[in-house]
DSSP file (Angstrom, degrees, kcal/mol; ACC not computed):
  #  RESIDUE AA STRUCTURE BP1 BP2  ACC     N-H-->O    O-->H-N    N-H-->O    O-->H-N    TCO  KAPPA ALPHA  PHI   PSI    X-CA   Y-CA   Z-CA
    1    1 A M              0   0    0      0, 0.0    70,-3.4     0, 0.0     2,-0.2   0.000 360.0 360.0 360.0 150.5    0.0    0.0    0.0
    2    2 A T  B >>  -A   70   0A   0     68,-0.2     3,-0.9     1,-0.1     4,-0.6  -0.582 360.0-112.3 -94.1 160.8    1.1    3.5   -0.6
    3    3 A L  T 34 S+     0   0    0     66,-2.4     3,-0.3    63,-1.0    64,-0.2   0.710 117.3  62.6 -51.8 -24.7    1.1    6.5    1.8
    4    4 A R  T 34 S+     0   0    0     62,-0.8    -1,-0.2     1,-0.2    63,-0.1   0.854 101.6  50.4 -71.8 -36.4   -1.6    8.0   -0.5
    5    5 A E  T <4 S+     0   0    0     -3,-0.9    -1,-0.2    61,-0.2    -2,-0.2   0.606  82.7 111.1 -81.8 -14.0   -3.9    5.2    0.3
    6    6 A V     <  -     0   0    0     -4,-0.6     3,-0.1    -3,-0.3     2,-0.1  -0.401  67.1-126.2 -65.4 129.6   -3.7    5.3    4.1
    7    7 A P        -     0   0    0      0, 0.0     3,-0.5     0, 0.0    33,-0.2  -0.333  38.2 -87.9 -73.0 156.3   -6.8    6.4    5.9
    8    8 A V  S    S+     0   0    0      1,-0.2    33,-0.2    -2,-0.1    34,-0.1  -0.344 110.7  31.9 -64.7 145.3   -6.5    9.3    8.4
    9    9 A K  S    S+     0   0    0     31,-3.4     2,-0.3     1,-0.3    -1,-0.2   0.907  92.5 131.0  69.4  42.8   -5.7    8.5   12.0
   10   10 A T  E     -B   40   0A   0     30,-0.7    30,-2.4    -3,-0.5     2,-0.4  -0.969  52.2-138.0-130.3 135.9   -3.5    5.5   11.0
   11   11 A N  E     +B   39   0A   0     -2,-0.3    63,-1.9    28,-0.2     2,-0.3  -0.876  29.7 170.0 -97.7 133.3   -0.1    4.4   12.0
   12   12 A V  E     -BC  38  73A   0     26,-2.9    26,-2.8    -2,-0.4     2,-0.4  -0.862  26.0-140.4-135.7 164.5    2.2    3.0    9.3
   13   13 A S  E     -BC  37  72A   0     59,-2.1    59,-2.8    -2,-0.3     2,-0.2  -0.981  31.7-112.0-125.7 142.2    5.9    2.1    8.9
   14   14 A V  E     + C   0  71A   0     22,-2.0    21,-2.6    -2,-0.4    57,-0.3  -0.569  33.5 174.3 -77.0 135.0    7.8    2.9    5.6
   15   15 A V  E     -     0   0A   0     55,-2.9     2,-0.3     1,-0.3    56,-0.2   0.704  65.2  -9.5-108.2 -37.0    8.8   -0.2    3.7
   16   16 A R  E     - C   0  70A   0     54,-1.5    54,-2.7    17,-0.1     2,-0.6  -0.969  49.6-138.6-166.0 138.5   10.3    1.6    0.4
   17   17 A I  E     - C   0  69A   0     -2,-0.3    52,-0.2    52,-0.2     2,-0.1  -0.950  24.8-151.8-110.8 116.2   10.6    4.9   -1.3
   18   18 A N        +     0   0    0     50,-2.2     2,-0.2    -2,-0.6    50,-0.1  -0.483  55.1  53.0 -81.6 150.8   10.1    4.6   -5.0
   19   19 A G        -     0   0    0     -2,-0.1     2,-0.3     4,-0.0    -2,-0.1  -0.634  63.3-131.2 115.9 175.2   11.9    7.1   -7.2
   20   20 A S    >>  +     0   0    0     -2,-0.2     3,-0.9     0, 0.0     4,-0.6  -0.982  54.0  26.2-159.6 175.7   15.3    8.2   -7.7
   21   21 A G  H 3> S-     0   0    0     -2,-0.3     4,-1.6     1,-0.2     5,-0.2  -0.378 118.0  -8.9  76.3-144.9   17.6   11.2   -7.9
   22   22 A A  H 3> S+     0   0    0      1,-0.2     4,-2.5     2,-0.2    -1,-0.2   0.870 133.9  57.2 -64.5 -41.8   16.7   14.5   -6.4
   23   23 A F  H <> S+     0   0    0     -3,-0.9     4,-2.1     1,-0.2    -1,-0.2   0.936 109.0  44.9 -62.0 -43.5   13.1   13.4   -5.6
   24   24 A R  H  X S+     0   0    0     -4,-0.6     4,-1.6     1,-0.2    -1,-0.2   0.858 113.3  48.9 -62.1 -36.2   14.3   10.5   -3.5
   25   25 A R  H  X S+     0   0    0     -4,-1.6     4,-2.7     2,-0.2    -1,-0.2   0.860 109.4  53.2 -74.6 -38.1   16.9   12.5   -1.7
   26   26 A R  H  X S+     0   0    0     -4,-2.5     4,-1.2     2,-0.2    -2,-0.2   0.971 111.5  46.8 -64.4 -52.3   14.3   15.4   -0.9
   27   27 A I  H  <>S+     0   0    0     -4,-2.1     5,-1.6     1,-0.2     3,-0.4   0.872 113.1  47.4 -62.9 -35.3   11.9   12.8    0.7
   28   28 A M  H ><5S+     0   0    0     -4,-1.6     3,-1.7     1,-0.2    -1,-0.2   0.892 109.1  56.0 -79.5 -34.1   14.8   11.1    2.7
   29   29 A D  H 3<5S+     0   0    0     -4,-2.7    -1,-0.2     1,-0.3    -2,-0.2   0.756  98.4  61.6 -62.1 -18.8   16.0   14.7    3.9
   30   30 A M  T 3<5S-     0   0    0     -4,-1.2    -1,-0.3    -3,-0.4    -2,-0.2   0.497 127.7-102.4 -83.8  -4.3   12.6   15.3    5.2
   31   31 A G  T < 5S+     0   0    0     -3,-1.7     2,-0.9     1,-0.2    -3,-0.2   0.489  80.7 132.0  97.5   4.6   13.2   12.3    7.6
   32   32 A I      < +     0   0    0     -5,-1.6     2,-0.3    22,-0.1    -1,-0.2  -0.765  28.9 147.5 -91.1 105.8   11.2    9.8    5.7
   33   33 A T    >   -     0   0    0     -2,-0.9     3,-2.3    -3,-0.1   -19,-0.3  -0.903  56.0 -65.1-138.4 165.6   13.4    6.7    5.5
   34   34 A K  T 3  S+     0   0    0     -2,-0.3   -19,-0.2     1,-0.3     3,-0.1  -0.209 120.4  15.3 -56.4 138.2   12.9    2.8    5.4
   35   35 A G  T 3  S+     0   0    0    -21,-2.6    -1,-0.3     1,-0.3     2,-0.1   0.225  91.9 134.6  84.1 -10.0   11.5    1.6    8.7
   36   36 A C    <   -     0   0    0     -3,-2.3   -22,-2.0     1,-0.1     2,-0.4  -0.396  55.4-117.0 -70.2 149.7   10.4    5.0   10.1
   37   37 A A  E     -B   13   0A   0    -24,-0.2    18,-0.7    -2,-0.1     2,-0.4  -0.695  29.3-172.2 -90.0 139.4    7.1    5.4   11.7
   38   38 A I  E     -BD  12  54A   0    -26,-2.8   -26,-2.9    -2,-0.4     2,-0.5  -0.982  11.7-162.5-127.7 140.0    4.5    7.7   10.2
   39   39 A Y  E     -BD  11  53A   0     14,-1.9    14,-2.9    -2,-0.4     2,-0.9  -0.992  18.9-139.9-122.7 123.5    1.1    8.8   11.6
   40   40 A V  E     +BD  10  52A   0    -30,-2.4   -31,-3.4    -2,-0.5   -30,-0.7  -0.761  24.3 179.7 -89.0 102.0   -1.4   10.3    9.1
   41   41 A R  E     -     0   0A   0     10,-1.5     2,-0.3    -2,-0.9    11,-0.2   0.933  53.3 -32.3 -73.6 -56.1   -2.9   13.1   11.0
   42   42 A K  E     - D   0  51A   0      9,-1.5     9,-2.7   -34,-0.1     2,-0.3  -0.954  47.5-137.0-157.9 171.7   -5.3   14.7    8.5
   43   43 A A  E     - D   0  50A   0     -2,-0.3     7,-0.2     7,-0.2     5,-0.1  -0.994  33.9-101.9-138.6 149.6   -6.0   15.4    4.8
   44   44 A A    >   -     0   0    0      5,-2.2     3,-2.9    -2,-0.3     7,-0.0  -0.265  43.4 -98.7 -62.5 153.7   -7.3   18.5    3.2
   45   45 A P  T 3  S+     0   0    0      0, 0.0    -1,-0.1     0, 0.0    -2,-0.0   0.776 127.1  39.8 -55.5 -26.5  -11.0   18.5    2.1
   46   46 A L  T 3  S-     0   0    0      2,-0.2    -2,-0.1     3,-0.1     0, 0.0   0.238 121.3-108.2 -99.9  11.6   -9.9   17.7   -1.6
   47   47 A G  S <  S+     0   0    0     -3,-2.9    16,-0.0     2,-0.1     3,-0.0   0.459  75.7 127.0  78.7   2.1   -7.3   15.3   -0.4
   48   48 A D        +     0   0    0      1,-0.1    -2,-0.2    14,-0.1    14,-0.1  -0.948  61.4  27.0-140.4 116.3   -4.3   17.3   -1.3
   49   49 A P  S    S-     0   0    0      0, 0.0    -5,-2.2     0, 0.0     2,-0.4   0.468  74.2-153.8 -85.5 176.0   -2.1   17.9    0.8
   50   50 A V  E     -DE  43  61A   0     11,-2.7    11,-2.8    -7,-0.2     2,-0.5  -0.927   9.4-141.2-105.2 138.8   -1.9   15.2    3.5
   51   51 A E  E     +DE  42  60A   0     -9,-2.7   -10,-1.5    -2,-0.4    -9,-1.5  -0.885  26.7 172.1-108.8 128.3   -0.5   16.0    7.0
   52   52 A I  E     -DE  40  59A   0      7,-3.1     7,-3.1    -2,-0.5     2,-0.5  -0.869  29.8-131.2-128.2 159.9    1.6   13.4    8.7
   53   53 A T  E     +DE  39  58A   0    -14,-2.9   -14,-1.9    -2,-0.3     2,-0.4  -0.980  30.7 171.2-113.9 123.9    3.8   13.2   11.8
   54   54 A V  E >   -DE  38  57A   0      3,-2.6     3,-1.5    -2,-0.5   -16,-0.1  -0.999  64.4 -12.8-133.6 129.0    7.2   11.8   11.3
   55   55 A R  T 3  S-     0   0    0    -18,-0.7    -1,-0.1    -2,-0.4     3,-0.1   0.759 129.9 -49.4  52.4  35.3   10.1   11.7   13.9
   56   56 A G  T 3  S+     0   0    0      1,-0.2     2,-0.3     0, 0.0    -1,-0.3   0.465 119.1  85.1  91.9   5.2    8.3   14.0   16.1
   57   57 A Y  E <  S-E   54   0A   0     -3,-1.5    -3,-2.6     2,-0.0     2,-0.4  -0.951  74.0-109.0-141.0 160.0    7.2   16.9   13.8
   58   58 A E  E     -E   53   0A   0     -2,-0.3     2,-0.4    -5,-0.2    -5,-0.2  -0.698  35.2-179.2 -94.6 137.1    4.3   17.6   11.4
   59   59 A L  E     -E   52   0A   0     -7,-3.1    -7,-3.1    -2,-0.4     2,-0.5  -0.998  19.1-144.0-134.6 135.1    4.9   17.6    7.6
   60   60 A S  E     -E   51   0A   0     -2,-0.4     2,-0.4    -9,-0.2    -9,-0.2  -0.894  22.0-176.8-100.0 125.3    2.6   18.2    4.7
   61   61 A L  E     -E   50   0A   0    -11,-2.8   -11,-2.7    -2,-0.5     2,-0.2  -0.899  26.3-113.3-119.2 150.9    3.1   16.1    1.6
   62   62 A R     >  -     0   0    0     -2,-0.4     4,-2.7   -13,-0.2     5,-0.2  -0.516  26.9-120.4 -73.2 150.5    1.3   16.2   -1.8
   63   63 A R  H  > S+     0   0    0      1,-0.2     4,-1.0     2,-0.2    -1,-0.1   0.808 114.9  58.9 -57.0 -34.4   -0.6   13.3   -2.7
   64   64 A Q  H  4 S+     0   0    0      2,-0.2     4,-0.5     1,-0.2    -1,-0.2   0.892 109.8  43.8 -64.2 -44.5    1.6   12.8   -5.7
   65   65 A D  H >4 S+     0   0    0      1,-0.2     3,-1.1     2,-0.2    -2,-0.2   0.903 109.6  56.7 -66.1 -42.5    4.7   12.5   -3.4
   66   66 A A  H >< S+     0   0    0     -4,-2.7     3,-1.3     1,-0.3   -63,-1.0   0.721  96.2  66.5 -69.0 -21.9    2.8   10.2   -0.9
   67   67 A E  T 3< S+     0   0    0     -4,-1.0    -1,-0.3     1,-0.3    -2,-0.2   0.771  95.7  55.4 -72.0 -23.1    2.1    7.8   -3.8
   68   68 A S  T <  S+     0   0    0     -3,-1.1   -50,-2.2    -4,-0.5     2,-0.5   0.207  90.6  85.8 -96.8  19.9    5.7    6.9   -4.1
   69   69 A I  E <   - C   0  17A   0     -3,-1.3   -66,-2.4   -52,-0.2     2,-0.3  -0.947  66.0-155.4-116.3 109.1    6.1    5.9   -0.5
   70   70 A E  E     +AC   2  16A   0    -54,-2.7   -55,-2.9    -2,-0.5   -54,-1.5  -0.661  22.1 169.9 -88.8 137.7    5.2    2.3    0.2
   71   71 A V  E     - C   0  14A   0    -70,-3.4     2,-0.4    -2,-0.3   -57,-0.2  -0.918  25.2-141.7-139.5 162.2    4.1    1.5    3.7
   72   72 A I  E     - C   0  13A   0    -59,-2.8   -59,-2.1    -2,-0.3     2,-0.1  -0.992  29.8-105.8-129.2 149.5    2.6   -1.1    5.8
   73   73 A E  E       C   0  12A   0     -2,-0.4   -61,-0.2   -61,-0.2   -59,-0.0  -0.350 360.0 360.0 -74.1 137.3    0.2   -0.8    8.7
   74   74 A K              0   0    0    -63,-1.9    -1,-0.1    -2,-0.1   -62,-0.1   0.543 360.0 360.0 -78.0 360.0    1.4   -1.3   12.2
């Protein structure tokens, strides 16, 4: 499942980050790495962006970026 498909108020763990180059580096620089825990806090009314909690801070991601992050529910 991808981070885009995760319902609100759900805890997940990152399995894999799809993509390469600058995109992958940008996601990893935000603290989203393999094995880290993510809590999906809320989503905007039209679904974009989605707000998550990762490593103790809140982060907003576009749905397009969230689609390339594979997760598993805890």
